[in-house]
C-alpha positions in Angstrom: 15.6 4.7 19.4 14.6 7.1 22.1 17.2 9.9 22.2 19.9 11.5 20.2 20.5 11.0 16.5 20.6 7.4 15.2 23.2 7.5 12.5 22.9 3.8 11.8 19.5 4.0 10.2 20.4 2.3 7.0 20.9 -1.4 6.3 23.3 -1.8 3.5 25.3 -4.9 2.4 24.2 -6.9 5.5 25.1 -4.3 8.1 23.7 -1.2 9.8 25.4 1.9 8.7 25.4 5.6 9.3 24.6 8.2 6.6 26.8 10.7 4.9 24.4 13.7 5.4 23.8 16.0 8.3 20.1 16.1 7.5 17.8 14.5 10.1 14.2 13.7 10.7 12.3 13.5 14.1 10.1 10.5 14.7 7.1 11.5 16.8 4.3 9.4 18.3 1.2 11.1 16.8 -1.0 10.1 19.8 1.2 11.4 22.6 3.8 13.7 20.9 6.5 11.6 22.5 9.8 11.8 20.7 10.8 8.3 19.5 14.2 9.5 18.3 15.9 11.3 15.4 17.4 9.6 12.4 20.1 10.7 9.9 18.5 10.8 6.4 20.1 9.1 3.4 21.4 11.1 0.6 22.7 10.2 -2.9 25.9 8.7 -1.6 24.0 6.4 0.8 21.7 5.2 -2.0 24.6 4.6 -4.3 26.2 2.4 -1.6 23.0 0.4 -1.3 22.8 0.0 -5.1 26.4 -1.1 -5.1 25.7 -3.7 -2.4 22.6 -4.9 -4.2 24.5 -5.1 -7.6 27.3 -7.1 -6.0 24.9 -9.6 -4.5 22.8 -10.1 -7.6 24.9 -12.5 -9.7 25.2 -15.1 -6.9 21.6 -14.6 -5.7 20.3 -15.0 -9.2 22.1 -18.3 -9.5 20.7 -19.5 -6.2 17.9 -22.1 -7.0 14.4 -20.8 -6.3 13.8 -23.6 -3.9 16.7 -22.4 -1.9 15.8 -18.7 -2.1 12.3 -19.4 -0.6 13.8 -21.1 2.4 14.8 -17.6 3.7 11.2 -16.5 3.2 9.9 -19.5 5.1 12.2 -18.5 8.0 11.2 -14.8 7.7 7.5 -15.8 7.9 8.2 -17.8 11.0 10.0 -14.8 12.6 7.2 -12.4 11.6 4.7 -14.6 13.5 7.0 -14.9 16.5 7.4 -11.1 16.7 4.0 -10.1 15.5 2.9 -8.3 18.7 6.2 -6.4 18.9 5.9 -5.3 15.3 2.3 -4.3 15.8 3.2 -2.2 18.8 6.0 -0.4 17.0 3.5 0.3 14.1 0.9 1.7 16.6 3.5 3.9 18.4 4.9 5.5 15.3 1.8 5.5 13.1 -1.1 6.0 15.5 -3.4 3.2 14.3 -4.9 0.8 16.9 -3.3 -2.4 17.8 -6.1 -4.3 16.2 -5.5 -2.5 12.9 -1.7 -2.9 13.2 -2.0 -6.7 13.8 -4.4 -7.0 10.8 -2.0 -5.0 8.6 0.9 -7.3 9.5 -1.2 -10.4 8.8 -1.9 -9.1 5.2 1.8 -8.6 4.8 2.6 -12.1 6.0 0.2 -13.5 3.4 2.3 -12.0 0.6 5.4 -13.7 2.1 3.4 -17.0 1.9 2.4 -16.5 -1.7 6.0 -15.6 -2.7 7.1 -18.9 -1.2 5.3 -20.5 -4.1 7.8 -19.0 -6.6 9.1 -22.3 -7.9 5.7 -22.8 -9.5 4.8 -19.1 -10.0 8.0 -18.3 -11.9 7.7 -21.2 -14.3 7.6 -20.5 -18.0 6.1 -22.6 -20.8 7.3 -24.5 -23.9 6.2 -26.1 -27.2 7.9 -28.7 -29.2 8.0 -28.7 -33.0 7.0 -25.1 -33.6 8.6 -26.0 -36.9 10.1 -29.3 -38.0 12.8 -30.1 -35.5 12.5 -26.7 -33.8 11.4 -26.2 -30.2 10.4 -23.0 -28.4 10.3 -22.1 -24.8 9.7 -19.0 -22.6 11.6 -18.6 -19.4 11.5 -15.9 -16.7 14.6 -14.3 -15.4 15.2 -11.7 -12.6 15.7 -8.1 -13.5 18.6 -7.2 -11.2 18.4 -4.4 -8.6 14.9 -3.4 -7.7 13.5 -0.8 -5.3 10.3 0.2 -3.5 9.3 3.6 -2.1 6.5 3.1 0.5 4.2 5.4 2.6 3.5 6.0 6.2 0.1 4.5 6.5 0.9 0.8 6.3 4.6 0.6 7.3 4.5 -3.2 7.7 2.2 -4.4 5.0 3.1 -2.3 1.9 6.8 -3.1 1.9 5.7 -6.8 1.9 3.6 -6.2 -1.2 7.0 -6.0 -3.0 10.0 -7.3 -1.2 9.1 -11.1 -1.0 8.3 -11.3 -4.7 11.3 -9.4 -5.7 13.8 -11.5 -3.9 12.0 -14.8 -4.5 12.3 -14.1 -8.2 16.1 -13.7 -7.8 16.3 -9.9 -7.7 18.0 -7.9 -5.1 16.0 -5.2 -3.3 16.2 -1.7 -1.8 13.4 -0.3 0.5 13.0 3.4 1.0 10.2 3.7 3.6 8.6 6.9 4.8 10.9 8.8 7.0 7.9 9.5 9.3 7.6 5.8 10.2 11.0 4.1 9.8 10.9 1.9 13.0 8.6 -0.7 11.6 10.8 -1.1 8.6 13.9 -1.4 10.8 12.3 -4.2 12.7 11.4 -6.1 9.5 15.0 -5.8 8.4 16.3 -7.0 11.7 14.3 -10.1 11.2 15.4 -10.4 7.6 19.0 -10.2 8.8 18.3 -13.0 11.3 17.3 -15.3 8.4 20.9 -15.3 7.2 20.1 -13.8 3.8 23.3 -13.2 1.9 24.7 -9.7 2.3 23.3 -7.2 -0.1 20.1 -9.1 -1.2 18.0 -6.7 0.8 18.9 -3.1 1.7 17.2 -0.3 3.6 17.7 3.4 3.2 15.7 6.0 5.1 15.5 9.3 3.4 13.4 12.0 1.8 13.1 13.3 -1.8 16.9 13.3 -2.5 17.0 9.6 -1.7 14.0 9.0 -4.0 15.6 10.9 -6.8 18.9 9.0 -6.4 16.9 5.7 -6.8 15.1 7.1 -9.9 18.3 8.2 -11.6 20.7 5.4 -10.8 21.3 3.3 -13.9 21.6 0.0 -12.1 18.1 0.2 -10.6 15.9 -1.7 -13.0 12.5 -1.4 -11.4 10.7 1.0 -9.0 7.5 0.3 -7.0 5.7 3.2 -5.3 2.6 3.8 -3.1 1.5 7.3 -2.2 -0.3 10.3 -3.6 -1.2 10.6 -7.3 0.9 13.8 -7.6 4.0 12.0 -6.4 3.1 8.9 -8.3 3.1 10.9 -11.6 6.5 12.3 -10.7 7.9 8.8 -9.9 6.4 7.3 -13.0 7.6 9.9 -15.4 11.1 10.2 -13.9 11.6 6.5 -13.5 10.4 5.8 -17.1 12.6 8.6 -18.5 15.6 6.7 -16.9 14.5 3.4 -18.6 13.0 1.8 -15.5 10.0 -0.5 -15.1 7.6 1.4 -12.8 4.4 0.6 -10.9 2.8 3.5 -9.0 -0.3 3.2 -6.7 -1.8 6.7 -6.3 -4.6 8.5 -4.5 -8.2 7.4 -4.2 -11.7 8.6 -3.7 -13.6 5.4 -2.9 -17.4 5.2 -3.0 -20.0 2.8 -1.6 -23.5 2.5 -3.0 -26.2 1.7 -0.5 -29.3 0.3 -2.3 -32.8 0.5 -0.7 -32.8 -3.3 -0.1 -29.5 -3.3 1.7 -29.3 -4.8 5.3 -29.3 -1.5 7.1 -27.6 -2.5 10.4 -24.9 -4.6 8.7 -24.3 -1.9 6.1 -24.0 0.9 8.6 -21.5 -1.1 10.7 -19.3 -2.1 7.7 -19.3 1.4 6.1 -18.4 2.9 9.5 -15.4 0.6 9.8 -14.4 1.2 6.2 -14.5 5.0 6.5 -12.9 5.5 9.9 -10.6 2.5 10.2 -6.9 3.7 10.4 -8.4 7.2 10.8 -9.3 7.2 7.2 -5.6 7.1 6.2 -5.7 4.3 3.7 -6.1 4.0 0.0 -9.2 1.8 0.4 -11.0 4.0 2.9 -14.6 4.8 2.0 -14.8 8.5 1.3 -18.3 8.8 -0.1 -21.5 6.8 0.5 -24.1 7.2 -2.2 -27.6 6.4 -1.0 -30.1 5.3 -3.6 -33.9 6.0 -3.4 -35.4 5.1 0.0 -32.0 4.4 1.5 -31.4 8.2 1.5 -34.0 8.6 4.3 -33.0 5.5 6.4 -29.2 5.1 6.1 -27.8 8.4 7.4 -29.3 8.1 10.9 -28.3 4.4 11.2 -24.8 5.3 10.1 -24.4 8.3 12.5 -25.7 6.1 15.4 -22.9 3.6 14.8 -20.1 6.2 14.1 -20.9 8.3 17.1 -19.9 5.3 19.3 -16.4 5.1 18.0 -13.9 5.8 20.8 -11.0 8.0 19.7 -7.7 7.8 21.5 -4.2 6.2 21.8 -4.2 3.1 19.8 -2.4 1.2 22.6 -5.4 1.6 24.9 -8.1 -1.0 25.2 -11.5 -0.1 23.6 -10.1 2.6 21.3 -11.6 2.3 17.8 -9.7 5.1 16.0 -6.3 6.7 16.6 -4.9 10.1 15.5 -3.9 11.3 12.1 -0.2 11.3 11.3 0.9 14.9 11.7 -0.4 18.4 12.7 -0.2 19.4 9.0 -2.5 16.5 8.1 -5.0 17.5 10.9 -5.0 21.2 9.7 -5.5 20.1 6.1 -8.5 17.9 7.0 -10.1 20.6 9.1 -9.7 23.0 6.2 -11.4 20.6 3.8 -14.3 20.1 6.2 -14.8 23.9 6.6 -14.6 24.3 2.8 -17.3 21.6 2.3 -19.6 23.4 4.7 -19.1 26.6 2.8 -20.0 24.7 -0.3 -23.4 23.7 1.1 -22.6 20.7 3.2 -24.7 19.8 6.3 -22.8 18.3 9.2 -24.5 15.2 10.6 -21.7 14.3 13.0 -19.0 16.9 13.8 -15.6 15.6 14.6 -13.7 18.9 14.6 -14.1 19.5 18.4 -11.6 17.5 20.5 -10.3 17.9 24.0 -7.9 20.9 23.8 -5.9 19.5 26.7 -5.3 16.2 25.0 -2.0 15.6 23.3 -2.0 14.0 19.9 -3.2 14.8 16.4 -6.7 13.7 17.1 -9.9 14.3 15.1 -13.2 12.5 15.7 -15.2 11.1 12.8 -17.1 13.6 10.7 -20.2 12.7 8.6 -21.4 15.4 6.2 -24.1 15.5 3.5 -25.4 17.7 0.8 -22.0 18.8 -0.5 -21.9 20.3 -4.0 -20.5 18.0 -6.7 -17.8 20.5 -7.5 -16.6 20.9 -4.0 -13.0 20.0 -3.2 -14.4 17.8 -0.4 -16.2 15.8 -3.1 -13.3 15.5 -5.5 -10.1 15.5 -3.3 -8.7 12.6 -1.4 -9.1 13.7 2.2 -7.0 10.9 3.8 -8.7 11.5 7.1 -11.8 10.5 9.2 -14.4 12.3 7.0 -17.3 10.6 5.2 -19.5 12.4 2.7 -23.1 11.3 1.9 -24.6 11.9 -1.6 -28.0 10.9 -3.0 -28.9 9.2 -6.2 -32.2 8.3 -7.8 -31.0 5.1 -9.3 -28.1 2.7 -9.5 -27.3 4.1 -12.9 -27.0 7.6 -11.4 -24.8 6.3 -8.6 -22.4 4.7 -11.1 -22.3 7.9 -13.1 -21.2 9.7 -9.9 -18.4 7.2 -9.4 -17.4 7.5 -13.1 -17.2 11.3 -12.8 -14.4 11.0 -10.2 -10.8 11.0 -11.6 -9.8 8.2 -9.3 -10.6 4.5 -9.8 -9.2 2.6 -6.9 -12.2 0.9 -5.3 -16.0 0.9 -5.0 -18.5 -1.2 -3.2 -22.3 -1.9 -3.3 -24.6 -3.0 -0.5 -27.6 -4.9 -1.8 -29.5 -8.1 -1.6 -30.2 -8.0 -5.4 -27.9 -10.2 -7.5 -28.9 -8.3 -10.6 -27.9 -5.0 -9.0 -24.6 -6.5 -7.8 -23.8 -7.9 -11.2 -24.6 -4.6 -12.9 -22.4 -2.7 -10.5 -19.5 -5.2 -10.8 -19.8 -4.9 -14.6 -20.1 -1.1 -14.9 -18.4 0.5 -12.0 -15.1 2.0 -13.3 -12.7 1.0 -10.5 -10.0 -1.6 -10.2 -11.3 -3.2 -6.9 -15.0 -4.0 -6.4 -16.8 -5.0 -3.3 -20.2 -6.6 -3.0 -21.5 -6.2 0.6 -17.8 -5.7 1.4 -16.6 -2.3 2.7 -12.9 -2.5 2.0 -12.4 -4.6 -1.1 -8.7 -5.4 -0.2 -7.5 -8.2 -2.5 -5.9 -11.2 -1.0 -2.2 -11.7 -1.6 -2.7 -14.1 -4.5 -4.7 -11.5 -6.4 -3.4 -8.2 -7.8 -4.0 -5.0 -5.8 -5.8 -3.3 -8.7 -6.5 0.4 -9.4 -7.7 2.4 -12.4 -7.5 5.9 -13.8 -5.6 8.4 -11.6 -5.2 5.8 -8.8 -2.6 3.7 -10.7 0.2 4.3 -13.2 1.7 1.3 -14.9 0.5 -2.1 -16.3 1.4 -4.7 -13.6 0.1 -4.2 -10.1 1.5 -5.4 -6.8 0.9 -8.9 -5.3 0.3 -12.3 -6.8 1.0 -13.2 -10.4 1.3 -9.5 -11.3 4.2 -9.2 -8.8 6.0 -12.1 -10.4 5.5 -10.6 -13.9 6.7 -7.2 -12.7 9.9 -8.6 -11.2 10.9 -10.8 -14.1 11.9 -10.5 -17.7 10.6 -12.9 -20.3 13.2 -14.6 -22.5 12.0 -16.7 -25.5 14.4 -19.4 -26.7 14.1 -21.1 -30.2 16.2 -24.2 -30.5 17.2 -26.6 -33.3 19.3 -29.7 -32.7 19.7 -31.7 -35.9 20.3 -35.4 -35.4 23.4 -35.4 -37.5 25.1 -33.0 -35.1 24.4 -35.2 -32.1 26.0 -38.2 -33.9 29.3 -36.3 -34.0 29.6 -36.4 -30.2 
């Protein structure tokens, strides 16, 4: 996709199709401003066609034994490994992250495919004989029907794979609506899914904006919606989806904290926090946004951190030695700069200033910024920046640090760096977030654990990945049976 308008942007019913709308979106490499092409966006009629295809495929797919369903996923996993470098390069070109980050992202997605291949065991129910005399009871799990996911720009390979493998392994059919900013990675994933020989209509792809989202939310045949994005949009998706009777899970924004205790290994902590804050240019829901130094760490950690961060090379993610790529759009860059300026006006002291970049360089580049002393009420303290900015705050004790975390409306993740088992246990016990790290910067759950999140970071009950994924994509049916002996003697 290099020139002109690609009207065959949607994969519906086993074939690539054009859209019914004249609306288009440009795909731009954020590191070079190179045009990667223009796509025709899906509208309500295109979504309806995808739902029709998924609905038509569901009855037969549901009746396909789980052991047969997962054979397609085994093949898909093999193809993902074979095309891993190609997929990573596509992700880097359209998203901006480094090749190392893109490869790691895809690997985490592949791990979800692996877990979903265990569906013959994961989807099993349970039973009990003689719940009353001669009466047996069992619980079985059955697929929902047509399911859908709406995914963001920052992990175009991994996040769709949080949902798609579990959905189809459980016997559902599936529609993906990826971010229109980064549709090329999703397209490649679906080309590989097509190569597995999956029956037509089991998986479908529609690339669109808000009108496509609304069509999915409103369509009566769509049983479940998964979403990852900002909390504002998550609340909209959750309320609209629920009002139309759908099962909904929404991963929202984050403001992740790390606590650096006085006994922490200084060099290791500085390196890990740097990677956690500035990996993927800070554009990830598990990025560290605030480091809270406790006691003596307030005088030793900042300089150690700045020393590490100042060595990060910013540039095109395809180039060797680059440690951080651009942010996704000019609007994102302007918003991040505005938040830094606002934080300085609120009393912040810049320890490392990333606002100045080469004016002759193409790309939406920012360098890492480290800033301390920001007021607790500043928007830089409370707002998800989603960019390469790390704030430093001080606390007199671990209790005070936990209070700072608790005061934030988000509850996605938090980590502690310490050599004290007692401090680590207290933090694990009291910190009000869904993902906890101990001497870990980005507490990203493995595929067989749920990707948790609390407070304004998550809306719903069942999270993505692992057993939660299986629970989300199935309905429980309880069967109570009696078979009197005298009946059996009649046959």
